[in-house]
py3Dmol code that shows the C-alpha trace and the ligand (Angstrom):
import py3Dmol

protein = """\
ATOM      1  CA  UNK A   1      90.216-121.369  40.734  1.00  0.00           C
ATOM      2  CA  UNK A   2      87.709-118.506  40.541  1.00  0.00           C
ATOM      3  CA  UNK A   3      88.769-115.042  41.495  1.00  0.00           C
ATOM      4  CA  UNK A   4      86.778-113.668  44.404  1.00  0.00           C
ATOM      5  CA  UNK A   5      83.697-111.585  43.955  1.00  0.00           C
ATOM      6  CA  UNK A   6      82.179-108.620  45.741  1.00  0.00           C
ATOM      7  CA  UNK A   7      78.652-107.373  46.244  1.00  0.00           C
ATOM      8  CA  UNK A   8      77.878-103.729  46.999  1.00  0.00           C
ATOM      9  CA  UNK A   9      74.511-102.784  48.493  1.00  0.00           C
ATOM     10  CA  UNK A  10      72.904 -99.507  49.498  1.00  0.00           C
ATOM     11  CA  UNK A  11      71.008 -99.472  52.792  1.00  0.00           C
ATOM     12  CA  UNK A  12      68.240 -97.172  54.054  1.00  0.00           C
ATOM     13  CA  UNK A  13      66.735 -96.199  50.728  1.00  0.00           C
ATOM     14  CA  UNK A  14      63.788 -93.938  51.618  1.00  0.00           C
ATOM     15  CA  UNK A  15      62.358 -90.627  50.428  1.00  0.00           C
ATOM     16  CA  UNK A  16      63.981 -89.179  53.574  1.00  0.00           C
ATOM     17  CA  UNK A  17      67.372 -89.802  51.926  1.00  0.00           C
ATOM     18  CA  UNK A  18      66.409 -89.226  48.294  1.00  0.00           C
ATOM     19  CA  UNK A  19      69.198 -86.764  47.463  1.00  0.00           C
ATOM     20  CA  UNK A  20      71.883 -88.837  49.210  1.00  0.00           C
ATOM     21  CA  UNK A  21      70.714 -92.015  47.463  1.00  0.00           C
ATOM     22  CA  UNK A  22      70.903 -90.273  44.082  1.00  0.00           C
ATOM     23  CA  UNK A  23      74.400 -89.029  44.860  1.00  0.00           C
ATOM     24  CA  UNK A  24      75.646 -92.449  45.915  1.00  0.00           C
ATOM     25  CA  UNK A  25      74.193 -94.154  42.847  1.00  0.00           C
ATOM     26  CA  UNK A  26      75.830 -91.550  40.592  1.00  0.00           C
ATOM     27  CA  UNK A  27      79.111 -92.058  42.474  1.00  0.00           C
ATOM     28  CA  UNK A  28      78.938 -95.861  42.048  1.00  0.00           C
ATOM     29  CA  UNK A  29      78.097 -95.445  38.381  1.00  0.00           C
ATOM     30  CA  UNK A  30      81.099 -93.141  37.878  1.00  0.00           C
ATOM     31  CA  UNK A  31      83.372 -95.827  39.332  1.00  0.00           C
ATOM     32  CA  UNK A  32      81.961 -98.488  37.009  1.00  0.00           C
ATOM     33  CA  UNK A  33      80.157-100.492  39.704  1.00  0.00           C
ATOM     34  CA  UNK A  34      77.216-102.456  38.222  1.00  0.00           C
ATOM     35  CA  UNK A  35      73.690-102.011  39.677  1.00  0.00           C
ATOM     36  CA  UNK A  36      73.449-102.751  43.417  1.00  0.00           C
ATOM     37  CA  UNK A  37      70.612-104.020  45.628  1.00  0.00           C
ATOM     38  CA  UNK A  38      68.670-101.099  47.107  1.00  0.00           C
ATOM     39  CA  UNK A  39      67.481-101.795  50.645  1.00  0.00           C
ATOM     40  CA  UNK A  40      64.162 -99.975  50.781  1.00  0.00           C
ATOM     41  CA  UNK A  41      62.461 -98.954  54.052  1.00  0.00           C
ATOM     42  CA  UNK A  42      58.650 -98.820  53.546  1.00  0.00           C
ATOM     43  CA  UNK A  43      58.023 -96.179  56.251  1.00  0.00           C
ATOM     44  CA  UNK A  44      61.311 -94.809  57.551  1.00  0.00           C
ATOM     45  CA  UNK A  45      61.016 -93.922  61.260  1.00  0.00           C
ATOM     46  CA  UNK A  46      57.240 -93.979  60.871  1.00  0.00           C
ATOM     47  CA  UNK A  47      57.405 -90.633  59.061  1.00  0.00           C
ATOM     48  CA  UNK A  48      58.277 -91.418  55.424  1.00  0.00           C
ATOM     49  CA  UNK A  49      55.642 -93.814  54.012  1.00  0.00           C
ATOM     50  CA  UNK A  50      56.583 -94.684  50.438  1.00  0.00           C
ATOM     51  CA  UNK A  51      52.988 -94.547  49.225  1.00  0.00           C
ATOM     52  CA  UNK A  52      52.858 -90.841  50.080  1.00  0.00           C
ATOM     53  CA  UNK A  53      55.924 -90.121  47.970  1.00  0.00           C
ATOM     54  CA  UNK A  54      54.917 -91.194  44.445  1.00  0.00           C
ATOM     55  CA  UNK A  55      57.813 -89.280  42.909  1.00  0.00           C
ATOM     56  CA  UNK A  56      60.240 -91.401  44.911  1.00  0.00           C
ATOM     57  CA  UNK A  57      58.357 -94.591  43.998  1.00  0.00           C
ATOM     58  CA  UNK A  58      58.870 -93.616  40.344  1.00  0.00           C
ATOM     59  CA  UNK A  59      62.594 -93.255  41.025  1.00  0.00           C
ATOM     60  CA  UNK A  60      62.629 -96.732  42.589  1.00  0.00           C
ATOM     61  CA  UNK A  61      60.928 -98.170  39.521  1.00  0.00           C
ATOM     62  CA  UNK A  62      63.405 -96.401  37.246  1.00  0.00           C
ATOM     63  CA  UNK A  63      66.342 -97.782  39.262  1.00  0.00           C
ATOM     64  CA  UNK A  64      64.766-101.227  39.141  1.00  0.00           C
ATOM     65  CA  UNK A  65      64.464-100.953  35.356  1.00  0.00           C
ATOM     66  CA  UNK A  66      68.221-100.219  35.253  1.00  0.00           C
ATOM     67  CA  UNK A  67      68.923-103.478  37.097  1.00  0.00           C
ATOM     68  CA  UNK A  68      68.927-102.463  40.763  1.00  0.00           C
ATOM     69  CA  UNK A  69      67.187-105.139  42.843  1.00  0.00           C
ATOM     70  CA  UNK A  70      64.663-103.671  45.306  1.00  0.00           C
ATOM     71  CA  UNK A  71      65.021-105.343  48.706  1.00  0.00           C
ATOM     72  CA  UNK A  72      62.717-105.050  51.727  1.00  0.00           C
ATOM     73  CA  UNK A  73      64.674-103.507  54.615  1.00  0.00           C
ATOM     74  CA  UNK A  74      62.516-103.732  57.741  1.00  0.00           C
ATOM     75  CA  UNK A  75      59.407-101.620  57.968  1.00  0.00           C
ATOM     76  CA  UNK A  76      60.181 -98.476  59.990  1.00  0.00           C
ATOM     77  CA  UNK A  77      63.864 -99.213  60.594  1.00  0.00           C
ATOM     78  CA  UNK A  78      63.326 -98.363  64.242  1.00  0.00           C
ATOM     79  CA  UNK A  79      62.783-100.516  67.263  1.00  0.00           C
ATOM     80  CA  UNK A  80      59.450 -99.610  68.838  1.00  0.00           C
ATOM     81  CA  UNK A  81      59.556 -98.869  72.592  1.00  0.00           C
ATOM     82  CA  UNK A  82      57.244-101.792  73.352  1.00  0.00           C
ATOM     83  CA  UNK A  83      59.613-104.175  71.519  1.00  0.00           C
ATOM     84  CA  UNK A  84      62.721-102.783  73.196  1.00  0.00           C
ATOM     85  CA  UNK A  85      61.058-103.338  76.577  1.00  0.00           C
ATOM     86  CA  UNK A  86      60.991-107.099  76.031  1.00  0.00           C
ATOM     87  CA  UNK A  87      63.637-108.849  78.083  1.00  0.00           C
ATOM     88  CA  UNK A  88      66.767-109.678  76.119  1.00  0.00           C
ATOM     89  CA  UNK A  89      69.445-109.418  78.810  1.00  0.00           C
ATOM     90  CA  UNK A  90      72.052-106.760  79.397  1.00  0.00           C
ATOM     91  CA  UNK A  91      74.058-107.761  76.328  1.00  0.00           C
ATOM     92  CA  UNK A  92      71.047-107.189  74.113  1.00  0.00           C
ATOM     93  CA  UNK A  93      70.394-103.829  75.716  1.00  0.00           C
ATOM     94  CA  UNK A  94      73.990-102.714  75.297  1.00  0.00           C
ATOM     95  CA  UNK A  95      74.106-103.874  71.709  1.00  0.00           C
ATOM     96  CA  UNK A  96      70.866-102.099  70.994  1.00  0.00           C
ATOM     97  CA  UNK A  97      71.930 -98.789  72.499  1.00  0.00           C
ATOM     98  CA  UNK A  98      75.515 -98.528  71.390  1.00  0.00           C
ATOM     99  CA  UNK A  99      75.697-100.435  68.159  1.00  0.00           C
ATOM    100  CA  UNK A 100      72.407 -99.675  66.517  1.00  0.00           C
ATOM    101  CA  UNK A 101      71.185 -96.383  68.048  1.00  0.00           C
ATOM    102  CA  UNK A 102      67.752 -97.983  68.347  1.00  0.00           C
ATOM    103  CA  UNK A 103      67.666 -99.076  64.689  1.00  0.00           C
ATOM    104  CA  UNK A 104      67.520-102.832  65.361  1.00  0.00           C
ATOM    105  CA  UNK A 105      63.848-103.101  64.432  1.00  0.00           C
ATOM    106  CA  UNK A 106      63.819-106.919  64.240  1.00  0.00           C
ATOM    107  CA  UNK A 107      66.227-107.588  67.116  1.00  0.00           C
ATOM    108  CA  UNK A 108      63.555-108.519  69.596  1.00  0.00           C
ATOM    109  CA  UNK A 109      60.540-109.484  67.474  1.00  0.00           C
ATOM    110  CA  UNK A 110      58.982-112.907  68.032  1.00  0.00           C
ATOM    111  CA  UNK A 111      57.807-114.856  64.951  1.00  0.00           C
ATOM    112  CA  UNK A 112      54.347-113.273  65.080  1.00  0.00           C
ATOM    113  CA  UNK A 113      55.723-109.744  65.466  1.00  0.00           C
ATOM    114  CA  UNK A 114      58.235-110.254  62.662  1.00  0.00           C
ATOM    115  CA  UNK A 115      55.550-111.645  60.371  1.00  0.00           C
ATOM    116  CA  UNK A 116      53.255-108.672  60.997  1.00  0.00           C
ATOM    117  CA  UNK A 117      56.022-106.189  60.196  1.00  0.00           C
ATOM    118  CA  UNK A 118      56.929-108.151  57.033  1.00  0.00           C
ATOM    119  CA  UNK A 119      53.267-108.196  55.943  1.00  0.00           C
ATOM    120  CA  UNK A 120      53.075-104.424  56.384  1.00  0.00           C
ATOM    121  CA  UNK A 121      56.141-104.102  54.179  1.00  0.00           C
ATOM    122  CA  UNK A 122      54.670-106.387  51.524  1.00  0.00           C
ATOM    123  CA  UNK A 123      51.429-104.368  51.553  1.00  0.00           C
ATOM    124  CA  UNK A 124      53.394-101.207  50.864  1.00  0.00           C
ATOM    125  CA  UNK A 125      55.282-103.012  48.107  1.00  0.00           C
ATOM    126  CA  UNK A 126      51.999-104.039  46.530  1.00  0.00           C
ATOM    127  CA  UNK A 127      50.389-100.617  46.935  1.00  0.00           C
ATOM    128  CA  UNK A 128      53.368 -98.953  45.250  1.00  0.00           C
ATOM    129  CA  UNK A 129      53.542-101.522  42.429  1.00  0.00           C
ATOM    130  CA  UNK A 130      57.163-102.433  43.138  1.00  0.00           C
ATOM    131  CA  UNK A 131      56.800-105.995  41.834  1.00  0.00           C
ATOM    132  CA  UNK A 132      57.987-109.270  43.320  1.00  0.00           C
ATOM    133  CA  UNK A 133      60.465-108.939  46.162  1.00  0.00           C
ATOM    134  CA  UNK A 134      63.091-111.659  46.590  1.00  0.00           C
ATOM    135  CA  UNK A 135      65.303-110.305  49.350  1.00  0.00           C
ATOM    136  CA  UNK A 136      64.845-109.097  52.915  1.00  0.00           C
ATOM    137  CA  UNK A 137      67.577-107.545  55.062  1.00  0.00           C
ATOM    138  CA  UNK A 138      66.844-106.784  58.724  1.00  0.00           C
ATOM    139  CA  UNK A 139      67.974-103.312  59.852  1.00  0.00           C
ATOM    140  CA  UNK A 140      71.536-103.490  61.271  1.00  0.00           C
ATOM    141  CA  UNK A 141      71.423-107.234  60.292  1.00  0.00           C
ATOM    142  CA  UNK A 142      69.907-107.962  63.705  1.00  0.00           C
ATOM    143  CA  UNK A 143      67.195-110.571  64.078  1.00  0.00           C
ATOM    144  CA  UNK A 144      66.279-113.690  65.981  1.00  0.00           C
ATOM    145  CA  UNK A 145      66.896-117.227  64.761  1.00  0.00           C
ATOM    146  CA  UNK A 146      63.400-117.860  63.474  1.00  0.00           C
ATOM    147  CA  UNK A 147      63.384-115.006  60.946  1.00  0.00           C
ATOM    148  CA  UNK A 148      64.716-116.899  57.891  1.00  0.00           C
ATOM    149  CA  UNK A 149      61.975-119.541  58.260  1.00  0.00           C
ATOM    150  CA  UNK A 150      59.366-116.803  58.435  1.00  0.00           C
ATOM    151  CA  UNK A 151      60.828-115.227  55.300  1.00  0.00           C
ATOM    152  CA  UNK A 152      60.904-118.476  53.308  1.00  0.00           C
ATOM    153  CA  UNK A 153      57.274-119.108  54.282  1.00  0.00           C
ATOM    154  CA  UNK A 154      56.431-115.662  52.883  1.00  0.00           C
ATOM    155  CA  UNK A 155      58.121-116.458  49.571  1.00  0.00           C
ATOM    156  CA  UNK A 156      61.432-114.611  50.012  1.00  0.00           C
ATOM    157  CA  UNK A 157      64.562-116.145  48.418  1.00  0.00           C
ATOM    158  CA  UNK A 158      67.398-114.629  50.451  1.00  0.00           C
ATOM    159  CA  UNK A 159      68.378-112.696  53.553  1.00  0.00           C
ATOM    160  CA  UNK A 160      71.621-111.499  55.155  1.00  0.00           C
ATOM    161  CA  UNK A 161      73.178-111.429  58.596  1.00  0.00           C
ATOM    162  CA  UNK A 162      76.595-110.218  59.769  1.00  0.00           C
ATOM    163  CA  UNK A 163      78.229-113.453  58.598  1.00  0.00           C
ATOM    164  CA  UNK A 164      76.811-113.871  55.137  1.00  0.00           C
ATOM    165  CA  UNK A 165      73.817-114.643  52.950  1.00  0.00           C
ATOM    166  CA  UNK A 166      71.099-117.202  53.679  1.00  0.00           C
ATOM    167  CA  UNK A 167      69.021-118.656  50.854  1.00  0.00           C
ATOM    168  CA  UNK A 168      65.653-120.384  50.903  1.00  0.00           C
ATOM    169  CA  UNK A 169      66.935-123.279  48.783  1.00  0.00           C
ATOM    170  CA  UNK A 170      70.717-122.878  48.348  1.00  0.00           C
ATOM    171  CA  UNK A 171      73.378-123.299  51.034  1.00  0.00           C
ATOM    172  CA  UNK A 172      74.549-120.385  53.188  1.00  0.00           C
ATOM    173  CA  UNK A 173      77.256-118.246  51.572  1.00  0.00           C
ATOM    174  CA  UNK A 174      79.837-116.802  53.916  1.00  0.00           C
ATOM    175  CA  UNK A 175      80.565-113.160  53.066  1.00  0.00           C
ATOM    176  CA  UNK A 176      82.181-110.748  55.508  1.00  0.00           C
ATOM    177  CA  UNK A 177      80.945-107.187  55.218  1.00  0.00           C
ATOM    178  CA  UNK A 178      82.739-103.842  55.052  1.00  0.00           C
ATOM    179  CA  UNK A 179      80.795-100.764  56.199  1.00  0.00           C
ATOM    180  CA  UNK A 180      81.649 -97.202  57.082  1.00  0.00           C
ATOM    181  CA  UNK A 181      80.154 -95.726  60.225  1.00  0.00           C
ATOM    182  CA  UNK A 182      79.354 -92.091  59.519  1.00  0.00           C
ATOM    183  CA  UNK A 183      77.494 -91.352  62.768  1.00  0.00           C
ATOM    184  CA  UNK A 184      80.276 -89.789  64.839  1.00  0.00           C
ATOM    185  CA  UNK A 185      83.943 -88.763  64.395  1.00  0.00           C
ATOM    186  CA  UNK A 186      85.491 -91.665  66.336  1.00  0.00           C
ATOM    187  CA  UNK A 187      83.589 -94.187  64.283  1.00  0.00           C
ATOM    188  CA  UNK A 188      84.480 -92.356  61.085  1.00  0.00           C
ATOM    189  CA  UNK A 189      88.190 -92.617  61.881  1.00  0.00           C
ATOM    190  CA  UNK A 190      87.824 -96.282  62.809  1.00  0.00           C
ATOM    191  CA  UNK A 191      86.002 -97.283  59.665  1.00  0.00           C
ATOM    192  CA  UNK A 192      88.256 -95.190  57.434  1.00  0.00           C
ATOM    193  CA  UNK A 193      91.222 -97.234  58.641  1.00  0.00           C
ATOM    194  CA  UNK A 194      89.355-100.512  58.821  1.00  0.00           C
ATOM    195  CA  UNK A 195      87.922-100.663  55.316  1.00  0.00           C
ATOM    196  CA  UNK A 196      91.096-100.815  53.191  1.00  0.00           C
ATOM    197  CA  UNK A 197      92.707-103.231  55.663  1.00  0.00           C
ATOM    198  CA  UNK A 198      89.629-105.451  55.617  1.00  0.00           C
ATOM    199  CA  UNK A 199      89.834-105.913  51.869  1.00  0.00           C
ATOM    200  CA  UNK A 200      93.356-107.349  52.065  1.00  0.00           C
ATOM    201  CA  UNK A 201      92.676-109.191  55.317  1.00  0.00           C
ATOM    202  CA  UNK A 202      89.812-110.983  53.579  1.00  0.00           C
ATOM    203  CA  UNK A 203      91.650-111.493  50.275  1.00  0.00           C
ATOM    204  CA  UNK A 204      91.033-115.263  50.425  1.00  0.00           C
ATOM    205  CA  UNK A 205      87.292-114.932  50.985  1.00  0.00           C
ATOM    206  CA  UNK A 206      85.329-115.926  47.894  1.00  0.00           C
ATOM    207  CA  UNK A 207      82.718-113.195  48.500  1.00  0.00           C
ATOM    208  CA  UNK A 208      82.980-109.844  50.271  1.00  0.00           C
ATOM    209  CA  UNK A 209      80.040-107.526  50.845  1.00  0.00           C
ATOM    210  CA  UNK A 210      80.433-103.760  50.830  1.00  0.00           C
ATOM    211  CA  UNK A 211      77.475-102.006  52.461  1.00  0.00           C
ATOM    212  CA  UNK A 212      76.915 -98.292  51.928  1.00  0.00           C
ATOM    213  CA  UNK A 213      74.595 -95.962  53.833  1.00  0.00           C
ATOM    214  CA  UNK A 214      73.109 -92.664  52.655  1.00  0.00           C
ATOM    215  CA  UNK A 215      75.274 -90.464  54.903  1.00  0.00           C
ATOM    216  CA  UNK A 216      78.548 -92.106  53.918  1.00  0.00           C
ATOM    217  CA  UNK A 217      79.340 -89.472  51.310  1.00  0.00           C
ATOM    218  CA  UNK A 218      78.752 -86.556  53.709  1.00  0.00           C
ATOM    219  CA  UNK A 219      82.315 -86.733  55.006  1.00  0.00           C
ATOM    220  CA  UNK A 220      85.264 -86.159  52.614  1.00  0.00           C
ATOM    221  CA  UNK A 221      87.597 -88.561  54.451  1.00  0.00           C
ATOM    222  CA  UNK A 222      85.019 -91.330  54.180  1.00  0.00           C
ATOM    223  CA  UNK A 223      84.495 -90.586  50.478  1.00  0.00           C
ATOM    224  CA  UNK A 224      88.221 -91.138  49.870  1.00  0.00           C
ATOM    225  CA  UNK A 225      88.199 -94.358  51.865  1.00  0.00           C
ATOM    226  CA  UNK A 226      85.099 -95.661  50.099  1.00  0.00           C
ATOM    227  CA  UNK A 227      86.390 -94.730  46.679  1.00  0.00           C
ATOM    228  CA  UNK A 228      89.766 -96.397  47.175  1.00  0.00           C
ATOM    229  CA  UNK A 229      88.139 -99.504  48.653  1.00  0.00           C
ATOM    230  CA  UNK A 230      85.730 -99.801  45.730  1.00  0.00           C
ATOM    231  CA  UNK A 231      88.497 -99.240  43.177  1.00  0.00           C
ATOM    232  CA  UNK A 232      90.641-101.895  44.850  1.00  0.00           C
ATOM    233  CA  UNK A 233      87.683-104.295  44.937  1.00  0.00           C
ATOM    234  CA  UNK A 234      87.122-103.713  41.205  1.00  0.00           C
ATOM    235  CA  UNK A 235      90.785-104.461  40.482  1.00  0.00           C
ATOM    236  CA  UNK A 236      90.903-107.593  42.616  1.00  0.00           C
ATOM    237  CA  UNK A 237      87.452-109.129  42.249  1.00  0.00           C
ATOM    238  CA  UNK A 238      84.404-109.502  40.037  1.00  0.00           C
ATOM    239  CA  UNK A 239      81.351-107.417  40.923  1.00  0.00           C
ATOM    240  CA  UNK A 240      77.977-109.156  41.337  1.00  0.00           C
ATOM    241  CA  UNK A 241      74.724-107.181  41.222  1.00  0.00           C
ATOM    242  CA  UNK A 242      72.624-109.409  43.477  1.00  0.00           C
ATOM    243  CA  UNK A 243      72.832-112.452  45.762  1.00  0.00           C
ATOM    244  CA  UNK A 244      70.539-114.040  43.158  1.00  0.00           C
ATOM    245  CA  UNK A 245      73.464-114.018  40.709  1.00  0.00           C
ATOM    246  CA  UNK A 246      75.871-115.951  42.925  1.00  0.00           C
TER     247      UNK A 246
END
"""
ligand_1 = """\
1
ZN
Zn 69.511 -99.921 57.518
"""
view = py3Dmol.view(width=600, height=400)
view.addModel(protein, "pdb")
view.setStyle({"model": 0}, {"cartoon": {"style": "trace"}})
view.addModel(ligand_1, "xyz")
view.setStyle({"model": 1}, {"stick": {}})
view.zoomTo()
view.show()
């Protein structure tokens, strides 16, 4: 029987977070983690268009050359007011406000709206010369049912939700995800305790995802939790660099 594997990814890669991204990649490298997918936001919060930051685009290309897969991660990573106004019931509104802080860009997009946002992302990709993109991850993993079909029609090979990884041609791969919430103290305490427990709780899972965000290293207690979780994962499992290598 195969030992389990784990897949680390870094979310919210944008010139807005350049320094933090560099720090996290250096940290991962120091632990011996192989290259990880970088989830790139083409125009973070409508204020950080990649094409206007050629120095950062060069960094992306250098990371890609080292083996980091560049993944499309929404377009602005922010739900526009006109999209949030669409009816989605009280549960959707609660989820949007409290779980995502308005970052669920694809939560309420219909197929047409999702396709337009994806096309904008692909245009940026093209303009910046980032090469072929295989993966798309919706901000906060929130999207409506139709999104995978839209992605396959646009030539993408894989996408993720909270439960696991969907592929255009291969079967769904279940993969629970460990994240650290760095936004406020209560969440920091919760995720600090949750992460190490999750790794043993899910010891029988064949694949575990570990998702990092740029602000995760800002808090010393989270750094310790992340480091011990990653070290334990390295001891217990094999690291994979991309869903394409599963
Ligand atoms: Zn994100």
